[in-house]
N, C-alpha and C positions, 0 to 999 in steps of 0.2 A: 441648448434643446437638450430633452432626455436621450437615450440612446435605446433606440426601438429593436428590443428583442428580437424581432420577427425578422427585420433588415439583417440583423447579428448572425442569425441562423443562415440567412442566403449567403451574406460575405462567405461563412465558414466551409459551406460546401462547395464554393469555387476557389477558395484558397487551399482546399485539402486535396482538390483536382487538378486545379490550373486546367479548368476547362469551363466555359458558360454551357454548351450542350450538355455535356453530361451531367452537371451540376442538376441543371433546368431538368433533364428526364428523372434524376432522384428524388429531387422536389417535389416531381408530379406539377409544373409549371409550365407555363409558355417561356422560349428563351427568350422573347423582348420584353416579358415582364419582369424576368429577372434581370436580365442588364439594368432596366430602369431601377428599380430595387437599390441596386448596386449603386448608381450613380445618385440616387436620394442620398444612400448613407455618405456619401466620399463630401455631396453637400453640405449634409448634416454635423459630421466630424470636419470639414474645410480642410481636407487635405487627399490629394488622389491615393487608391489603395490597391490598382492593381496599373500595369505597364501592359497595353495591347497593342502587337504590333504584327508583323507577318511571320515573326517566329514562336508567337502561341501569347501566351500570358502568364506573365510574373508579378510579383508582390512587390511592391514599395517597399521601401523602410517601413513607413506609416504602415503598410498593413499588415508588416511582418508582425510588428508589434502589437495591432490589433487580434493577429491571429494568437500571440502568446499569452494573449491576454483574454481572450473570447473566452476559453476554456472553462476555467474558475468560475467565470460570469454566470457562463448557459448552467453549468453544475448548479451552483448556487440558484438560482432562478426554479430548478427542477427539483431543486431540495427543500424550498420554498415551500413550493404547490403540496409535495407528500406530508409535509408536516402538517400544513391546514387540511388536508384530508384527513389524518391523523385524528387531530384535534374536532373536527367535523363530528366524528364517530362517537365523539365522549369517551375516549378511552386516554387515559394516562399513560405514555409506554415511551421506552426508553431501550433503546438497539444500542450495543457496545460491540464493536466490532476486535477482534483479536486474534496477533500472528500465532502461529504452530508454536508450543511449548510458554506460552504466558497464562500464566495460572489468571484467573479474571472473577474466580468465585470468592478470594477475601473482601475483595471490594463493592462486588454486587448485595455480600451480606452487610457489609458495614451501611452502604447505601439504602438497603431494604428495611434495616431496622429505623431510620430517617422516614422514609416515604414507603409504607406499605401498604398504599393504594395505586403504586406505579409498580406496571408491568414491566420488568426487564427482562429485554428479549437477549442472547449472544451469538454472533455469528462469527464464524471462522473466514478469516479474508487473506488474502495472498499479497505477496510484495506487489506484483505490478498491480494493485487494483485498489492502494491501497487511501489516493491521495484522492480518487475516482468517488470512492464510494462516501467518503464524507462531504465532499462537495454537493455530491447529488441530493443526500439526503437519506441515502440508504443504510446509514450510520450514524448515530447522533454522536459517538465517541469512539472513538479507535486507541489500543494498544498498538503500536507500531513497530517498527524494528529501523533504523537509521540505515541507509540512507533514503529520504524520502522528499519530495518536490514539496516545498513549503509553501509555495505560492497559496495564499489564500488562508492558511491554516497557521492555527497556533498550536505549538506545538511544546510540551514540557517533557524533560527528561526525567524519568524515574528512577533506572539503576542501569550499570552494565553486567554484563552476562561473558562470561570467558565461553572462548569457542572449543571444540574439538574436531581432531580429523574423525571422517567416514570412511572406514576400509573394508572391502571384502575381509571375508573370516579366515581366508585362509591367507590373506597378506604378508610378505616378509616383516613388518613393523607390526601386526594387528593384536602379538601377545607384550608388547611394550608397555610400562607404567606411561611415559610418556615419549614424546618425541618433538622433534623440532620443524619449522617449514623447512629448512635446507636439505631433511632428509626425505622429504617430498618432492622435491626438485626434480622437476621433467615430468612429473606423472600426470597423464590428461585429468580434466577436472570436471565432472558433471555439474552444471550450474546452470541458473536460469538468466542470464545476462543482469541478473540484478548485481550491483558489484559490492556491495556491501559482503557476498558470497566469494568473492574473491579475491585472492592476497593481494598487496600491490608492490610487495617489496620483490617477490619470485612468481610472476604471471604463471601459471598453467597452463600448456595448450590444451584447448577446448575437445573436451571429448565428443561432441558431435551429436548430441541428444539436445533435444527441447525437454526438460521438463518442469512442473511445475507444481510445488509443494514437496513438504518431505518425504511424504508416501511415492512418489516418483522417484524422488532420489535416492531413497534406498533401495529400490528394486534397481535401479541402474546399478547400483553400487556389489548390489549383491551378485549381479550378473558377470560383475569383474569388469565392467566397463569404463570405470574409473573410480577417483576417490572423490571426495568432498568434504565440505566444512559445516560444520552445522552449531548452532550455539549450544550451551551444557546441557541445556533442559531438555534436549531432546533424548537422553540418555533414560531420564525419568518417564517421559510421555510415549516415545517408541523404543519397540525394540524389535529385532528382527536376527532370526537365529545364522543366518550367512553373513552380519554384518557386524563390525568391533568398532566399537567409540575409545578414542584414545586421547587423552588430554594432549595438547600444543599450546601451552603456554606461552611462548613467542610470538603467537597470531593477535593483532588486535581485536580486542574485546568487542562484543556487540553493544549499540545504546539502545535499550529499549524505551519509549515514551508513550506520551499520552497525546493524542491531537484530537481537535475540534475545527469546527471551521472560524476562522478568525471575527466573520462577521456575524456569528451566532449569536445571542443573548438569551440565557436560559437559568435561571434558579435551579434547576433540577441538572443540567448539563454540568456548573458549577461545584453542585454536592457531589456530584459522582467524581468530579476532578479530584475535590478536598479525598474524599474516602480513597481516593485511590493513591493521590500520593501519601496517606497516612501508611498504609498495608504495604506501599514500597519502601517505606524508611523500613518496617519490620524484614521484609524481605531481604533489605540488604543485611540488616543486621544479625540475620538469622544465618546468611551465607548463600541464600537463593532456595537452598530446597526445602526447607521446611515448608516454605510457602507452597512450593509449585506441590507438596505434597497434599497441602491443606486442600489445594483445590484442583488435584489432578484428575481427580474421577470427573470430576463435573465436565473440565476443560476436553479433557481426552472424548467423552462422550459426545460433546457437541462440537468436537474435532473432526 
């Protein structure tokens, strides 16, 4: 039997709250009706999804597995709806997402040479939304930085990028030509819980500020609330009078990749991936900076 997406949404609502009453209220349906839908889904799948007892509601192993798989599946269904809606308007459009510091202009130009009739939108994305925006169709293809939840995605490595330490301008090491991670041992780190921004060999204490994106990071560092680490492209795209960038060669490089939904089949997407891979090869041959400079003005404007 095909999986009923409506029942799956009901299941996710209960699984996230572990409470039938609250889930029913949020779904704007009666609790008995919700319970019937969950029992029907369990019958469809041939497995119990919840344990209901005097202590409350908990997920079974089968329920936990379904919850893990449900997010990408529901997001993919939403993506289909978005793409059908765009196609119905008769517009050929490709939306490309990119992380801060990634120049998309070279690939866009190469793609538009082959497809002058396609409108290419570019949209800045943050680390905590990379997977979600790809799966639910808000972007068709994304320049992402690892790590990323690759479930439901096809990820193609493009190039690596060294990282730099981001220090207050008056920091004791701000004028150094380069430093080591050991030089910064114990200093509080301004980060956003994205593991890619946290060194693994010498973890730093969390500075205690919730930041999202490069701009917020720079403001906190400038205020002396901690240090941070960013990809070297930040030195090209972002400047701040109260922040200094210092190379830190022993810190692991960032991996920039291109990601598309695994279930998505589209000649336009395939052509953009080919253009991105070709321009990425030039990026590495040029040591990254020349390609950033070619696309810097466009990326900064759209960022």
